N, C-alpha and C positions, 0 to 999 in steps of 0.2 A: 504817926499816921497809922490808922488801923487797917486790918486786913480788907475790910469792905472798901476803904478808900483806895488801897493798892489794886484791888480788883477793878475798880472803876477806871483808874489810870491805865491799867493794862488793856481794858476795852478800848479806850481812846487811842492808845498806841497801835493796837491791832487795826483799828479803822484807818489810821494814817498810813499804815504799812503797805501801801499799794500806789504805784506811780500814777495811775489814772485818777485816784481819789485826791492825791496831792495836786495834780494838774487842775482838777475841778476847784479845790480850795483856793488855789492860786488865782484862778479866774474870778472867783466871787469875793476875794479878800477886800477889795476896795469899793465894789458897787454891787447892788442887787441886780441879778441877771435872770432872764427867763430861761427856760429849758432850751429853747431854740437858740438863744444867744450863747448859752454855755456850749452847745453843740458846735456852733459856728466858731467860737473862740478856741475851743480845745481840739476840734476835729474828731471828738469821740461820738460815734454814731449810736443810734438806737439799736438794740435794747440795752447795750452796754452802759450807756449813760444813765438810763433809768436804774439799772442794777447798782451802779456805784453811788448814785444819789440816795438810794434807799439805805445803803450802809452808812453813809454820812448822816442821814436823818436819824437813823436808829441810835447812832452814837451821839446825837445832838450836837454835831459839829457844824451843821448848817440849820438855818431856820427857813421855812417856806411860807409863802403867802400866795393864796389863789386870788387872782383878779380876772373875773370872767372865765375864759377857758385856759388862760395862761397861769402857770405856776412860776413864781419868782423865788430865787434862792440867794442867801447871803451867809457869810460866816457868822457863827454864833460866838461873838467875842468873849462872853462869859466862860463858855466851855474851853475855849482856846487859852484863856487866862489861867484856868485850873491846871491845864497841862503845862503851860509855861511856868507857873509857880512851882510845880513838882520838879520840872527839869532844872530850874534855877537852884532849887534846894539841893538837888543831886550834884550840881556843879559847885556847891558851896557859896552861891551868890545870894541866898536868902538872908534875911535879918541883917542886912547891911554889911556883910562880910564881902570883900572883893574877891578873895581866893582862899581856898583851904590853906591852913598853915603849911609852909614849906613848898608851895606850888608856885610856879611862874606862869604868867599869862601866856597863852598860846595864841598866835595869830589866827584869825578866822580862816576856816578851811576854804580853799579855792576849788574850782572845778577840776583843776589838774590833779591827777592822782586818783580820781574816782573814789570808789568805796574805800580803798586803802587809806587815802588821805582823810576821809571822814571818820573812819573807825580807829584812828590813832588813839592809843591809851596813854594818859599821862601818869607818871610814877612820881 
């Protein structure tokens, strides 16, 4: 993976690194929603919602479509797959390998333990 590719992945990760943006992505993961619907589902008010949507649009993590006066958003599956592929490769899951040599599978993190549980490093 070249330096330009790594820069692109870093931009995607920066765009994801905010709780409100993750909340928006979660809201539009399964269905296209209007800005009003996103506001209703997430509770994120204006202008904060517009600011966060702009970051997600710039990172191309969401696509938008204008219909009349409404703008509808949905997750851009292709961009998310790029990020997912990178993270799978970092975890040693790319190219059909189940785990890097000498590593045991770790159970999926739960909400208990908060950031400490999420940030656990395997040796």
